[in-house]
C-alpha positions in Angstrom: 39.1 -39.9 -24.7 39.7 -43.5 -24.1 43.2 -45.0 -24.5 43.9 -45.8 -28.2 41.0 -43.8 -29.5 43.2 -40.8 -30.2 45.6 -42.9 -32.3 42.6 -44.1 -34.4 41.5 -40.6 -35.1 45.0 -39.6 -36.1 45.3 -42.5 -38.5 42.0 -41.6 -40.1 43.0 -38.0 -40.4 46.3 -39.0 -42.1 44.5 -41.3 -44.6 42.1 -38.4 -45.5 45.0 -36.0 -46.0 46.6 -38.3 -48.6 43.3 -38.9 -50.5 43.0 -36.8 -53.7 39.5 -37.0 -55.1 39.6 -37.3 -58.9 35.8 -36.8 -59.5 32.7 -35.6 -57.8 31.1 -38.1 -55.5 28.4 -40.2 -57.1 24.8 -39.2 -56.3 22.8 -41.5 -54.1 19.6 -43.1 -55.3 17.3 -40.4 -54.0 19.3 -37.7 -55.8 18.9 -39.6 -59.1 15.1 -39.2 -58.9 15.6 -35.4 -59.3 18.3 -35.6 -61.9 18.0 -35.8 -65.6 19.8 -38.5 -67.4 22.8 -37.1 -69.4 21.9 -36.4 -73.0 24.3 -38.9 -74.5 22.5 -41.6 -72.5 19.0 -40.3 -73.4 19.6 -39.8 -77.1 21.5 -43.0 -77.8 19.2 -45.8 -79.0 21.9 -48.2 -77.6 22.1 -46.5 -74.2 25.8 -46.6 -73.2 27.0 -47.6 -76.7 28.0 -44.9 -79.2 26.8 -46.6 -82.4 25.2 -49.7 -83.7 28.5 -51.3 -84.6 29.8 -51.1 -81.0 26.6 -52.6 -79.8 26.7 -55.5 -82.2 30.3 -56.2 -81.3 29.2 -56.6 -77.7 26.6 -59.3 -78.6 27.5 -63.0 -78.9 29.5 -63.9 -81.9 27.1 -66.6 -83.0 24.2 -64.2 -83.2 22.1 -65.1 -86.3 22.3 -62.8 -89.2 18.6 -62.3 -89.1 18.8 -60.8 -85.7 21.7 -58.6 -86.8 19.5 -57.3 -89.6 16.7 -56.6 -87.1 19.2 -54.6 -84.9 20.1 -52.5 -88.0 16.5 -52.0 -89.0 15.3 -50.8 -85.6 18.4 -48.6 -85.2 17.7 -47.0 -88.6 14.3 -45.9 -87.3 15.9 -44.4 -84.2 14.4 -47.1 -81.9 16.3 -49.0 -79.2 17.1 -52.4 -80.9 15.5 -54.5 -78.2 15.1 -58.1 -79.4 15.1 -60.0 -76.1 16.0 -59.7 -72.4 19.7 -60.4 -73.3 20.0 -57.7 -75.9 18.4 -55.1 -73.6 20.6 -56.2 -70.7 23.7 -55.8 -73.0 22.7 -52.2 -73.8 22.2 -51.4 -70.1 25.3 -53.3 -69.0 23.4 -55.5 -66.5 22.5 -59.1 -66.0 19.6 -60.4 -68.0 18.0 -61.6 -64.8 17.4 -58.0 -63.7 15.5 -57.3 -67.0 13.5 -60.5 -66.4 12.6 -59.2 -62.9 11.5 -55.9 -64.2 9.2 -57.6 -66.7 7.9 -60.5 -64.6 8.0 -59.2 -61.0 6.7 -55.7 -61.5 5.2 -55.5 -58.0 8.8 -55.3 -56.7 9.7 -52.3 -58.9 6.7 -50.0 -58.3 5.5 -47.9 -55.4 1.9 -46.7 -55.0 0.9 -43.5 -53.3 -1.8 -40.8 -53.5 -1.6 -37.1 -54.3 -4.4 -34.4 -53.8 -6.6 -33.8 -56.8 -9.4 -31.2 -56.4 -11.7 -32.5 -53.6 -10.3 -36.0 -53.8 -7.1 -37.7 -54.6 -5.3 -39.4 -57.4 -3.5 -42.7 -57.1 0.0 -42.8 -58.5 1.9 -46.0 -59.4 5.5 -44.9 -60.0 8.4 -47.1 -60.9 11.4 -47.3 -58.6 14.7 -45.8 -59.7 16.1 -48.7 -61.7 13.0 -49.3 -63.8 12.3 -45.5 -64.0 15.7 -44.9 -65.7 14.9 -47.6 -68.3 11.4 -46.2 -68.9 12.7 -42.6 -69.2 15.1 -43.7 -71.9 12.4 -45.7 -73.7 9.9 -42.9 -73.6 12.3 -40.4 -75.3 12.7 -42.7 -78.3 9.0 -43.7 -78.4 8.0 -40.1 -78.6 10.5 -39.4 -81.4 9.4 -42.4 -83.4 5.7 -41.6 -83.4 4.4 -38.6 -85.3 1.1 -37.6 -83.6 -1.7 -36.1 -85.7 -2.0 -32.3 -85.8 -5.0 -32.2 -83.4 -3.1 -34.0 -80.6 -1.2 -31.7 -78.3 -0.6 -33.7 -75.1 2.8 -35.4 -74.6 4.0 -34.2 -78.0 7.3 -32.3 -78.1 6.9 -28.5 -78.9 3.1 -28.7 -78.4 1.1 -27.7 -75.3 -2.3 -27.0 -74.0 -1.8 -23.4 -75.0 -1.6 -24.1 -78.7 -4.6 -26.5 -78.2 -6.7 -23.7 -76.7 -5.5 -21.2 -79.4 -7.0 -23.5 -82.1 -10.5 -22.7 -80.8 -10.3 -18.9 -81.2 -13.5 -17.2 -82.5 -15.6 -20.3 -81.7 -19.2 -19.7 -80.8 -19.4 -22.9 -78.6 -17.1 -25.6 -77.3 -18.1 -29.2 -76.3 -15.5 -30.9 -74.1 -15.4 -34.5 -72.9 -13.0 -36.4 -70.7 -11.8 -40.0 -70.9 -12.1 -41.7 -67.6 -8.8 -43.1 -66.2 -7.1 -42.7 -69.6 -3.8 -44.4 -68.7 -5.0 -47.3 -66.4 -7.9 -48.1 -68.8 -5.3 -48.7 -71.6 -4.8 -52.5 -71.5 -1.5 -54.2 -72.0 -2.7 -55.8 -75.3 -3.0 -52.4 -76.8 0.5 -51.6 -75.6 1.9 -54.7 -77.3 0.1 -53.5 -80.5 1.7 -50.0 -80.1 5.2 -51.4 -79.9 4.5 -53.7 -82.9 3.2 -50.7 -84.8 6.5 -48.9 -84.2 8.4 -51.8 -85.8 9.1 -54.4 -83.1 8.3 -58.0 -83.6 5.8 -59.6 -81.3 8.3 -61.2 -79.0 10.1 -57.9 -78.4 6.8 -56.0 -78.2 5.5 -58.3 -75.5 8.7 -57.8 -73.5 8.6 -54.0 -73.8 4.9 -54.0 -72.9 5.7 -55.9 -69.7 8.4 -53.3 -68.9 5.9 -50.5 -69.5 2.7 -51.9 -67.8 1.7 -52.6 -64.2 -1.3 -54.8 -63.4 -2.1 -55.3 -67.1 -2.4 -51.6 -68.0 -0.4 -48.4 -68.4 0.4 -47.1 -64.9 -0.4 -43.6 -63.8 3.1 -42.4 -63.0 5.4 -44.3 -65.4 7.5 -42.2 -67.8 6.4 -44.4 -70.8 2.7 -44.0 -70.2 2.1 -40.6 -71.9 3.8 -41.4 -75.2 2.4 -44.9 -75.4 -1.1 -43.7 -74.7 -1.0 -41.5 -77.8 0.1 -44.5 -79.9 -2.6 -46.8 -78.4 -5.2 -44.2 -79.1 -4.2 -43.5 -82.7 -7.2 -45.2 -84.4 -9.6 -43.2 -82.2 -7.7 -40.0 -83.1 -8.3 -40.8 -86.8 -12.0 -41.2 -86.0 -12.1 -37.9 -84.1 -10.7 -36.0 -87.1 -13.2 -37.7 -89.4 -16.0 -36.8 -87.1 -14.9 -33.2 -86.9 -14.6 -32.9 -90.7 -18.1 -34.4 -91.2 -19.5 -31.5 -89.0 -17.1 -28.9 -90.3 -15.8 -28.1 -86.8 -12.5 -28.1 -84.9 -11.2 -30.8 -82.6 -8.2 -31.0 -80.3 -7.1 -33.6 -77.8 -4.8 -33.0 -74.8 -4.2 -36.3 -73.1 -7.7 -37.4 -71.9 -9.3 -34.0 -72.6 -11.1 -33.8 -76.0 -12.6 -30.5 -77.2 -14.8 -29.7 -80.2 -15.7 -26.2 -81.2 -17.5 -24.4 -84.0 -19.6 -21.6 -85.3 -23.4 -21.3 -85.3 -25.4 -23.6 -83.1 -24.2 -26.7 -81.4 -25.2 -29.9 -83.3 -27.1 -32.1 -80.8 -26.1 -35.3 -82.6 -22.4 -34.6 -81.8 -22.6 -35.8 -78.2 -24.1 -39.2 -79.3 -21.5 -39.6 -82.1 -18.6 -39.0 -79.7 -20.0 -41.6 -77.3 -20.4 -44.1 -80.1 -16.8 -43.5 -81.2 -15.6 -45.3 -78.1 -17.9 -48.2 -78.2 -16.0 -51.5 -78.3 -12.9 -49.9 -77.0 -11.4 -50.1 -73.5 -12.0 -46.3 -73.0 -15.1 -44.7 -71.6 -16.1 -41.1 -71.2 -16.7 -39.5 -67.8 -20.3 -38.1 -68.1 -19.9 -35.8 -65.1 -17.0 -34.0 -66.9 -18.8 -33.5 -70.2 -19.8 -29.8 -70.7 -21.1 -27.5 -73.4 -20.0 -23.9 -73.3 -20.1 -20.8 -73.8 -20.9 -19.1 -70.6 -21.4 -15.3 -71.1 -19.6 -15.3 -74.4 -16.5 -17.1 -73.2 -15.5 -20.8 -73.4 -13.0 -22.6 -71.2 -10.7 -24.9 -73.3 -7.9 -27.0 -71.8 -7.8 -24.9 -68.7 -7.7 -21.5 -70.5 -10.3 -19.0 -71.3 -11.0 -18.3 -75.0 -13.0 -15.2 -75.7 -13.1 -14.2 -79.3 -9.5 -14.1 -80.5 -8.1 -13.8 -76.9 -6.6 -16.7 -75.0 -5.6 -16.3 -71.4 -5.8 -17.9 -67.9 -9.0 -17.8 -66.0 -10.1 -14.7 -64.1 -9.6 -16.4 -60.8 -6.0 -17.4 -61.7 -5.2 -13.8 -62.9 -6.4 -12.4 -59.6 -4.1 -14.8 -57.8 -1.2 -13.7 -60.0 -1.7 -10.1 -59.1 -1.5 -11.0 -55.5 1.6 -13.1 -56.0 3.3 -10.2 -57.9 2.4 -7.8 -55.1 4.0 -10.2 -52.6 7.1 -10.5 -54.7 7.5 -6.8 -55.1 6.9 -5.8 -51.4 8.1 -8.6 -49.2 11.8 -9.0 -48.7 11.9 -12.8 -48.5 8.5 -14.6 -48.8 8.9 -18.2 -47.6 7.3 -19.6 -50.7 9.1 -17.3 -53.3 10.0 -20.2 -55.5 6.3 -21.3 -55.8 5.2 -17.7 -56.5 7.8 -17.3 -59.2 6.7 -20.6 -60.7 3.2 -19.2 -61.2 4.5 -15.9 -62.6 6.8 -17.8 -65.1 3.8 -20.0 -66.1 1.7 -17.0 -66.9 4.6 -15.5 -68.8 4.9 -18.7 -70.8 1.2 -18.5 -71.7 1.6 -14.9 -72.9 4.8 -15.6 -74.8 3.2 -18.6 -76.6 0.1 -16.6 -77.5 2.2 -13.6 -78.6 4.3 -15.9 -80.8 1.3 -17.5 -82.4 -0.5 -14.3 -83.0 2.0 -11.5 -83.3 5.4 -13.0 -84.1 8.8 -12.7 -82.3 8.4 -8.9 -81.6 5.3 -9.5 -79.4 7.0 -12.4 -77.7 10.0 -10.2 -76.8 7.7 -7.6 -75.4 6.3 -10.1 -72.9 9.8 -11.2 -71.9 10.7 -7.5 -71.2 7.6 -7.1 -69.0 8.5 -10.0 -66.8 12.2 -9.0 -66.6 11.0 -5.6 -65.4 9.0 -7.4 -62.6 12.2 -9.3 -61.6 14.2 -6.1 -61.5 11.6 -4.6 -59.2 11.7 -7.5 -56.8 13.4 -6.8 -53.5 15.0 -10.2 -53.0 17.1 -12.6 -55.0 14.9 -14.0 -57.7 17.0 -17.0 -58.5 14.9 -20.1 -57.9 16.3 -22.5 -55.3 17.2 -25.9 -56.7 17.9 -29.2 -54.8 21.6 -30.1 -54.6 20.9 -33.1 -56.9 19.7 -30.8 -59.7 23.1 -29.1 -60.1 25.2 -32.2 -59.7 27.1 -32.9 -62.9 29.2 -36.1 -62.8 31.4 -37.2 -65.6 29.7 -39.4 -68.1 31.6 -42.6 -67.3 31.0 -42.4 -63.6 27.3 -41.7 -64.2 26.9 -44.8 -66.4 28.6 -46.9 -63.8 26.3 -45.5 -61.1 23.2 -46.2 -63.2 24.3 -49.8 -63.6 24.7 -50.1 -59.9 21.2 -48.8 -59.4 19.9 -51.4 -61.9 21.6 -54.2 -59.9 20.3 -53.0 -56.5 
């Protein structure tokens, strides 16, 4: 050790010995990607403010009374009272210039990458952490403010593709169509209209649309895109229901996947009518994904098999599940145990939901007991591994301050 180096080490050690940490260390930016925002932040329409009075007190004293009334009006509807870049910046505790950058220099706040999809790939345009926090917060309140029609199951709280498939029980046929590039074909003008429909004036709607769009459309990968796509598609949803009623058939929509089903024979005119429904809209059907079933008395609906009154995963997937369960029962520590348990839990979720819809709570509890029996027979620890960031629980104040630092970075 060189002369003087030992003294430096000792001084550092003495300093550390007197340090008394008062709170857990703040997560870094990569950890925040895996972490859910604390519920007080998510649920508050004013972000870090507890109520509308506290938020108004933080605004300039010379704020016109008309704008104060708008703040109260939006807050009464459970919506973030975004009137301008400055009001949004006040809620977030950041400089208005950062909000301006989010809205007008979006290329700096997104990253594009691809993920595998079948035989090809899917392009994802995801917001970076600062904008992602903002969009997650917005998406929560957008989804709460919009009541989706009963036939819409995608991106709606407490609804899923399982309930959508269940709606087609006892059908003799099913006709499914797919909207090509649903998100990225939804233009920014429709997003402005969606925010205006929720209750924002045109100025605020334009700002929020800029914060939610990339390249003039909803990006595939933004937290706000799912909820906004449902609102943008609301007029077509009404037309879908009217079309189904005219034929006396059932319709469901899960994101870009639309399924009609009915008894008797398939009405040949239906395919043409569905195509006409999207004329003069920005959305188009993908002809290669349109299909008419059944095949051997079974129909595939929203990824599940519907056979009579039975709804379950496909045969190929059930065969895989049996293999996964065998591995979990017989191998001490399979390297991909978390993935295998994920598949088992998904299949349990499907069975629980179907049991609840058809047989009530008793049938649902029976499914839970079956899976718990599998867990007890497993030879290794069945607790899923979680990244360190997922179990990090900072105090609320330090988390708010860290989020603000991320916005500023």
